[in-house]
PAGUGU-722604 format. One record per residue: residue in one letter; x, y, z negated of N, C-alpha, C, CB in turn. Coordinates in steps of 0.2 Angstrom, whole numbers, plus 5000, padded with zeros to 4 digits. Glycine has a CB too. Example, Ala and Ser with C-alpha at 12.3 -4.5 7.8 and 13.67 -1.06 7.14 Angstrom:
REM residues 2
a506649724961506249784961506649844961505749784955s506449894965506849954964506450004961507049974971
//
This chain:
REM residues 453
m513451794866514051764874513951834878513551664881q514251834881514451874888514551824895515351924887a513951844895514151824905514051884911513351764910s514651854914514651904919513951914925515451874923t513851954926513251954928513252014937512751984921r512752014941512552054946512252104948512352044949t511752124949510952164950510852164954510752214949i510152104956509852084963509352144964509452014963r509452194967509052254968508352224973509552314971h508452184977507952184982507452144981508252174988l507552114975506952074973506452094969507152024970m506352164969506052164965505852234966506352134959r505252264969505152334971505152404965504652344975m504852364962504952404955505652444952504752364951p505952474953506752504948506752494943506952564947s506252504938506452494931506552394929505552524926l506452344934506552294935507252284935506152284938t507752244931508152214931508352144931508352244927l508652114936508652014936509552014936508351964945w509651974932510351934931510551864935510451924924a511051874940511051794944511851794940510951794955p511951744934512651714932513151704937512551654929s513451724937514251714940514151654937515051754938v514251614940514551544937515151534941514051464938s515551484936516251464940516451414945516551454937p516551404947516351324950516651274945516751304956s516151254939516151204936516051144939515851214932a516051094944515551044943516051004942514951024947a516651014943517450974941517150954934518151044939r517151014929516950984922516450934920516851034917p516850884916516450824913516150844909516750764911w515350824907514850834904515050814897514250804908s514550864890514850834884514350764886514650874875a514350744878514250674877513350684874514950634870a513350744874512650744875512050764879512650764871h512450804881512450834891512050764896513650834895a512750734894512750684899512150624897513550654900s512050614890511650554889510850574891511750534881f510950674889510150724891510050694897510250814891l510550704903510350684909510250614910510550704912a510450584908510450504912509750494908511150434909d509550524903508850514901508250544906508750544895a508450584908508050624913507850584920508450694914s508450574921508650544926507850474926509650504924k507950434920507450384921506750404918507750324917r506550454915505950454914505750514922505850484906l506150534927505950574932505850524937506550644935s505850474935505950404941505350354938506850364942a505150374934504650314929503750324934504550364917s503850364938503250374942503250424946502550384939l503050414953503050414960502450474961502850324964e501750484953501350544955501450604954500750524952l501450654960501750714960501450744952501550764968e501050744950500750794944501150754937499750794944v501250694939501450654932502250664933501050564931v502650664937503350714940503550774937503450734947v502950814940502950884936502850884929502450944938r502350854928502150854919503150854916501450754914c503250774919503850754916504250784913504150744919m504450844920504950884922505050944916504750894929a504250994917504351014911504251004904504151044912e504150954900504250934894504950904894503750884892l505350884898506050884898506450944896506150864904g506350994898506551054899506651064889505951114906v506151084886506051084880506251034875505451104879p506551054871506851104869507551124872506751104863q507851084878508551084879508851124880508751044882l508351184887508551224889508051274888508851214896g507651294882507351344879506651314876507251404885s506251364875505751354870505151354874505751394864a505151364881504751344884504951344890504251364882s504451274897504551304902503951294908505151264904l504051314912503351314918503851284921502951394923i503651224926503751184932503351244939503151094931c503651254943503151274952503351224956503251364956t502751194958503151184964502751244970502951084967v503151224976503151294980503151254986503751374980d502651274992502551275000503151295005502051335002d502951255011503651285014503751375013503551265023a503151405013503151485014503451515006502251515017g503451465001503851494996503351524993504351534997a502751484991501951524988501951464983501051534993v501951474978501851434971501051394972501951504963s501251324974500451274974500251244970500351234977h500651224964500451194959500951204951500451114960c500551214947501151224939501051194934501151284935s501551164929501451144924501951174919501351084926a501451164913501851244907501751194902501351344905k502651204898502651174892502851224885503051104892h502551224879502851274874502951224868502451344872r503551244865503551194860503251214854504151174859e502751264854502251254851501651234854502151294848p501351194852500851174854500151234857500751124848q499951254851499451304852499551364856499151334845r500351384855500551434862500551394870501451444861e500451324871500651314877499851304882501251254877e499351334878498651354880498951424886498051384871l499151444882499451544880499651534886500151584874l500151524889500551494891500251444899500951454885s500151424899499751394903499151464910499251334896a498751474904498351544907498951574910498051594901l499351604909499751664912500151624920500251694905g500351544916500651524922500151514931500951444918r499651524927499151514936499351594941497951504935p499251544946499651604950499051654951500051574958s499551734950499051794952498751794959499351844951v498451864960498551894966498851894970498451924967p499151874976499751874979499951934979499851834984d499852004981500052054979500052104973499752074983t500252074968500252094964501052094962499752064960g501552054964502152054963502452034957502352114964a501752004954501951964948502351904950501251954943w502451854954502651794957503251824961502051754961q503351864963503951884968504551844967504151944967p504851844959505451814957505351744959505651814951i504851734956504951644961504951624967504551604960s504751664971504551644978505351694979503651684982s505751754977506451754978506751684979506751794971v506651664974507251604971507251544977507051554962a506351534978506351474983506651494990505751444983r506651564990506951604995507651574995506851684993t508051624994508551604993508951544991508751644991r508751514986508951454983509451474978509251394989q509451524975509951534970509751544964510251584971s509851514958509751534949509651604948510251504944m509451614945509251684942509151714935508751714945v509251764932509151734923508951824922510151694918l508251814923507751874920507751924914507151844919s507951984914507752024908507052014905507652084910q507052014899506352044894505952054898506352104888l506052124903505552154904505352134911505652224903a505652084915505752064921505251974920506652064923t505451974914505151894911504351924909505651844903g504251984908503551974906503252024911503451984898v503452044919503352054925503051994929503852084927l503551924928503351864929502751824928503651854926l502651844920502151804918501451854917502351754913g501451914921500751904922500652014924500251854913g501152044924501252134923501552134918500752174923a501752214919502152244914501752304909502952274917s501052274910500652324906500852304899499752304909t500652374896500552374887500252284884499852454884a499652274886499252224884499652144888498452254887q499952164892500652084895500952064890501352104901m501452144889501952134885501752094877502252224885v501152114874500852094867500752014868500152134865v500451984873500451894875501051904876500151854882l501651914877502251894879502651904874502351924885s502551944869502851964861502551914858502652034857d501651884860501451834855501751774858500751834854l502051764864502251694865503051694863502251674874g503351754861503851724857504451724863503551654854l504351734869504851744873505051794879504851684874k505851794878506151864879506551894885506751874874t506851784887507351814895507051734897508551824894a507151724902507151674906507451644912506751664908l507551584912508051564920507551524925508951504919l507951554929507351514936507851484941506651594942v507651434941508151374945507751344950508551304940p508051344957507951314961508051234962508251354964a507351184964507251114966507351104974506551104963m507951084975507951064985508051014986508451104990d507650984991507950924994508550904995507650924998r508650834997509350814995509950855001509350714994d509750885007510250905011510050975011510350875019g509850995001509851085002509651115007510451115001q509251105013508751135017508251195014508351085019r507751145009507351155007507151175001507151135007t506851214998506451244992506151174991505851304993l505951154986505351104984505151124977505551014984a505351164974504951184966505451244963504951104960v505151274961505651314954505351314946505651414956l506051294945506051284936506051344932506751244932v505651354927505751434925505651404917504951504929f506351434915506651404908506551474904507751384909f506151454898506051554894506351534886505051594894s506651574884506951574878506651634873507751594880e506851634868506751674864507351734861506351634859q507851734863508551764861508451774869509351704858t508851864870508851924872509651874878508952014865r509951864874510551834878510851774877511051874877h510251724880509951644880510651604884509151644885y510451634892510851594899511651584898510651644907g511951574899512751574903512751524907513451574900s513251524907513751454912513351404912514451424910s513351374905513351314903512651314903513651294896q512151324904511551324902511351324908511351384898v511651374915511451364920511451294926511651424921r512251264923512451204925512051164925512851174922l512051154919511451094916510651104920511251114907a510551164921509751144923509851154930509251194921e510351154932510551154940510551084942511351194943e510751054939510850994937510150964936511250994931l509850944932509250944930508950964937509050984922a508750994940508451014945508650974951508551074945s509250954952509350904959509050844958509950894961r509150824950508750744948507950774951508750704937f507750834949507050834950506950834957506650894947g507450884960507050864968507050814972507150894974l507550754968507650684973506950664970508450624971a506550674963505750634960505450664965505350644950l505750734965504750754970504850734977504450864971e505550724979505550694987505250614985506550694992a505450584982504950504980504250504979505250464974a504150544975503350574977502950574982503250624976a503450634986503150664992503050594996503750724995m503750554998503650485001503050475001503950434997y502950444994502450404990501750414993502450424982r501550484993501050494995500650525004501050534990a501450525006501450495014501250445015501950495017c501550405013501350305013500650315010501950225007q500350345007499750325003499250345009499550354995t499550385013498850435017499050385022499050545020l499550365027499650325032499350255029500450325036l499350225023498950155022498350165022499150105017d497850235022497450235020497150265027497450255014d497550275030497250305037497150215041498050385042r497650185040497850115043497150085041498550075040q497050085034496350045033496150055035496050055030e495850115034495250145040495150125045495350215043t495550125049495650105057495450015058496650105059l495749995053495649915052495449895051495749895050a494649945047494049915043493349935051494049965032t493749985053493250005059493349965065493450075062t493849925066494249885071493649815068495149875069v493949795063493549725060492849725062493549725050h492449805059491849795059491549805067491449845054d491949815072491449825078491749745081491649905083l492349705077492349655079491849605079492749625076m491449635073491049585070490149595072491249585061s490049645076489549635078489449575083489549675080p490049575089489949525095489749465091490549515100l490249445086490449385083489549365080491049395077t489649415077488449405075488149405080488049485072y488249415085487849415090487949345093487849465094i488649315095488749225095488449195091489449195094k488549205085488349135081487649145082488549135071g487349205082486349185079486449155089485349285077t486749155093486349125102486849055099486549185113a486849035097487248985097486948955091488048995098q486248995086486048945083485348955085486248955076r485048995091484548995095484548935100484549045099l484948895102485348855106485148785100486348895107q485448805097485148745091484448725091485348765083r484248775092483348775090483048745098482948885089v483348745102483048725111483348655111483248795119e483748615107484448565112483648505114485348505104h483348525110483048435108482548435117482148425098r482348515119482048505126482548455130481848585129i483048455130483648425137483548355134484648455136a483048325138483148285142483548195141483248325146d483848205143484748185145485048175137485348265151r484848145135485548105128486048155130485948015130s486748095135487248145133487448225137487848105134a486948225139487148305139486848335135486848345145r486148315130485948345123486548335119485348305120e486948285119487548265113488148315115487748175113e488248325122488748375125488648445123488648375133l488048465122487748525123487948545114486748505126r487648485109487748475101488448485100487648405098r488948475104489548475101489948545104489948415103r489648555109490048625111489648695106490148645121i489148665105488748735099489148725091487548715097d489048665089489648655084490248675084489748595082a490448695090491248695091491348785093491548635099i490648815094490548895094490248895088490148925101d490248885084489848905078490648895074489148845075s490948835074491548825069492148905071492048715073a492248905076492748955079492349035077492948935088v491749045077491749135076491549125069491149205081s491549065064491649065058492349085057491448995056r492849045059493549045058493849135059493948985062m493549135064493749225067493349265061493449245076t492849265060492649295054493149295050492049265051s493149235045493749235042494449255041493749205041a494749245049495049285049495049335047495149295053l494649375050494649455051494549485043493749475056n494049445038493949455030494849445027493149385026g495249395030495749375029496149445029495949325033l496149465036496649535039496649605033496349565047l495849595032495849655028495849655022495449685029e495949575018496049585011496949585011495649525007i497249555015498049575015498449635015498349555019s497949675021498149725022497749775016498049735029a497449775011497349825006497749875004497149805000p497849925005498249975000498349964991497850035001p498849984989498949944981498049954977499849994973r497750004977497250044973496750034975497150104972q496649994981495949944983496149874980495649944992a496649844980496849784978496549754972497449774979d496249794969495749764963495249724962495549804961v494749754971494349734972494449644975494149794977y495049634977495349574978495649534973495649574983r495749544968496049514963495649484959496449544959d494949514960494349484955493549454957494149564951p493849404961493349394966492649364961493549334972a492049364966491649324962491749254962491049334964r491549214955491649134959491049104958492349084956h491049044958490348994958490548924958489749014964a490148884955490448824954490648784960490148794949t491048764963491448724968491648664967492048764970d491348634972491648564974492548544978491048544979l492748554978493548564983493248504986494448564979v492948434986493048394988492548404993492948344985d492148434993491148424999491848495003489848474993v491948534999492348585003492748585009492648625000a493248545005493748505012493548455015494448465009q492948415014492648385020492248395025492448355019r492048475023491548515029492448525032490848625025i492848575030493248615035493848555040493748665029v493748495036494148445041493848425046494348385037a493148425045492548415054492748465056491548415054e492448545054492748605058493348575061492948655054q493848575058494748575063494748545064495348585061q494548465065494548405071494048425076494248335068q493648475075493248475083493548525086492548495083l494148555083494648605088495348575091494948675083a495448525088496148515087496348465092496348495081g495948435098496248425103496248345100496848475104r496948315104497448265102497448265096497948275104r497548295094497948295085497248285079498448395083c497548235074497148195071497148205063497348135073i496648235060496748255052496348205048496648335050r496748185043496548155041496348165032496948105042l495748155030495648185023495848105019494648235022r496248105013496648055011496648055006497148035014e496547995000496847994992496048074989498148044991t495548044990495148084989494848084984494948074992p494448114978494148094972493548094974494248134964s493148074970492048074971492048164972491448034961n492248174966492148254966492648294964491548274962l492948364963493248394960493148454958493548384961a492748474958492448544954492848594950492048524950g492848674952492948704947492748764949493548694943w493048824945492648864945493148944949492248864937w492948924957493148974962492749004967493448944966n493149054968492649074975492749044983492549154976t491949014984492048964988491948994997491448904986d492049034996492149085004492949105007491849175004r493349114999493949124999494549045001494049144991i494249004997494348924997494348895005493648894992e493748905008493448895013494148905019492848935014r494248995018494749025021495348985021494849075019m495448985015496148955012496248895017496148935003l495948845016495748785017496048765025494848785016g495348815030495548815034496348855039495048835035n496548905036496948915038497648865036496848955037l497748825031497948785029497948715034497648795025i497548715036497548665040497648645048497148645038s497448715049497448765056498248755057497148845055n498548805053498948795053499548735055498948815050a499348715051499848645052499648615060499548565046v499048595062498748575068499248605072498048595070k499148665072499448745078500148715081499748835074y500548705073501248675075501648575074501648715069s500748545075501048495076501248485085500548445074a501448415086501548395093500548345096502348315093p500448335101499948325103499848265100499948325110a499348225098499348155096499748145091499548105101t500148175085500248195079499648185072500448265081v499848165066498948165062499448225056498648045056v498748245056498848305049498348275044498648405051d498848275040498448225032498448275028498948155028v497848275023497648335021497448295011496848385027s497548305007497348245003497048294996498048175000l496748274992496648294988496548274979496248314991s496848294973497048264969496848304962497648254972s496948284955496948324951497348324945496548334950e497748354941498448344939498648354932498748384943m499048354927499148374919499748384919498948314914d499548474917500448464914500448514907501248504921g500648544907500948584899500248674901502548614900e500348654905499948724907499048714907500248764916g498748654908498248634909498148574913497848664911r497348574917497448504921497148564927496848424918w497448544935497448564938497248534946497948594936a496548584950496548544956497248544962495948564959v497448514964498048504967497948484977498448444963v498048534980497748514989498648504991497348614994r498548444995499148454999498948455007499648404997v499248485012499148495018499948475020498748555019v499848385024500648385026500748385036501048295020d501148395039500948375047501748385046500448435055h501748335054502448325056502548345061502648275057g502548415062502748475067503548515066502248525066v503348565072504248605073504748625063503948715080g504048635058504648635052504748715050505448595056i504948745047505048815046505948815045504448845040p506448855047507048845045507148865040507448855049a507648865038507648865031508048955029508248795027g508148995033508449055032507849095033508949065036d507049065036506349075035505849065028506249045039l506249005025505648995019505749035015505548945016p505949085014505849145009505449195009506449175008f505049195016504649255018504149225022505049325022v503749165022503349125024502549155022503549065022f502649195017502049215013501949275013502049205007e502349325018502349395020502049385026502949435019p501549455026501049475032501549475039500749565031f501249445043501749455050502049445052501849485052r502449375047503349375048503149275048503949415039r503549265054503149185058504049165059502549185070g504049105059504749055059505049075065504548975059s505749085063505949095070506049045075506649125071n505748985075505548925078505148915083505348885075v504648965081503648945083504048975092502549025077g504349025096504148975101503549025106503848895097q503348985110502749015111502249005109502549005117i502248955105501548945101501149025098501648885095a500649045101500349115098500149105090499649135102g500349175087500149175078500349235076500549105071t499749255073499949335068500449335064499349345062g500449275061500949265053500449275049501649305051l499549305049499349295044498949235041498949345044g499249195040499049115040499249105032499849055047l499649095028500149075026500049145018500749065032a500149215021499949255018499249275015500249305021s498649265019497849265017497949185013497249265026v498249125013498349085007498549115003498649035008w499149135001499449174995499049214993500149204996q498549264996498449324992497649274989498449414996t497249204992496749174988497149124981496349134993v497649104984497949074975498049114971498749044974k498349154973498649214967498049244964499049294971t497449264968496849274964496449234962496649294966h496649164961496249104955496849084952495849034958d497349114951497949094948498049044947498049114943g498349034953498448954956499348974957497748934966r499548894961500348894961500148864970500848834954l500748904971501048874978501848874980500748924984w501548824982502448814988502548764993503148784984v502948784998503148745003503748715003503048765009d503748635006504348585005504348605014504048475001s504948625016504948615026505748595025504648705033e505648525031506348555035506248565044507048485034e506648585046506548615053506448545059507248655055g506048535061505948465066505648405065506448435067q505648405058505348365054504648375051505748355051g504548435052503648445046503948495040503348355042t503148495040502948545035502548505028502548605038c502548545022502048515018501848555014502148465014v501448585013501048655009500748615003500448695014t500848644994500548604992500148674987500848544989v499448644984499248724982498948684975498548784989r498848724971498948704964498148744961499848744959l497548754961497148774957496848754950496948764960p496848794945496548784937495948764938496648844932l495848704937495248684933495048704927495348634931e494348734928494048764920493348784920494348834917r493048804917492548814915492348914919492648804906n491648894918491348954921491849024916490348944919p492049034918492349104912492249144910492549124912g491249184912490849214909490449174903490549244913
//
């Protein structure tokens, strides 16, 4: 098979080396064969299966063998064109380790990696002669040519993988053949098409890594802020507890009762703020930290007892609104995380109070139900407030999303997101029925189960 070639004299300083770049005719309009089309479709699917850089690079190395040669070496490059990471693949597993060893970047001034740097710089595909392939894999000494012979490789095709704008080289794909005249226009065209798909996968992996870094930075900043806020809250709560111990010294009964109400209100407010800060940390945790929240420590918990306590605390802050606990069984015990259940109920009730008009009633009811999935504890919180517009309902559980009709009512948009996180970690169910201007009913179903341990 003959291929039109031109000599690239500026690539290597050693005059004994010859590199060929096939003069590929404009064949992009030519249809792919069924086999090549199927290969490229499968390659796209496999390359998009992961966003981890090392996995994507390894996948690319495996895709090239045997479709484009007996071995492949995938080298990611930095902005200066220097090799930063390599992944090797050989059709014979016992030779892959040898290729991987030769594929580690050499001392920069040896010139062994100059072909890759040149392809990264010029963004042009090239075919290397047998001698140039030997230099690429470690030098032109007799010993290294013996190693090259042991690998069974004679020629190489180098193809750049660029960003979607074609302005920056992200990697250089090196495919090796055991034949001296293997790479012609059709192989180069297929390799370049594969490289374009690989470039998109690399960009996606880079964006994913950047997002992870941003999330890590955001989480660290958030955790520091929460810690800074927790310290004064702890001081406030401790001060309230000290006041409780000295309130009996006040002789005036009405003054003593007023102090007791205010101390209880302070203690309740601090608890709610602490719960809200913990909830903010929970729902904003990066995905790789989310498992910390998916497996909460559980204890035998009586939902009726928790609801009575939370309703009493919220009533102190509700002003003219009335919170009514109704349809309550004597007990409703399950194996849950008590702190999260308290926070969930607090968020549900405080949300209902916040979006209700003064002198209205918020109803909280508890019950148990049985269906095909098992027995459930059911919590319903009903208000007669502003309601949620139909267009906003699909997004009510997303962090920082609020109804478009809330006007000047203060809020962060984290309450229902935190509720959903708690329900999800307990394998529960959650839904909202609402009509704008009429009110909202939030229903939570938690599985009633014995100690899973």
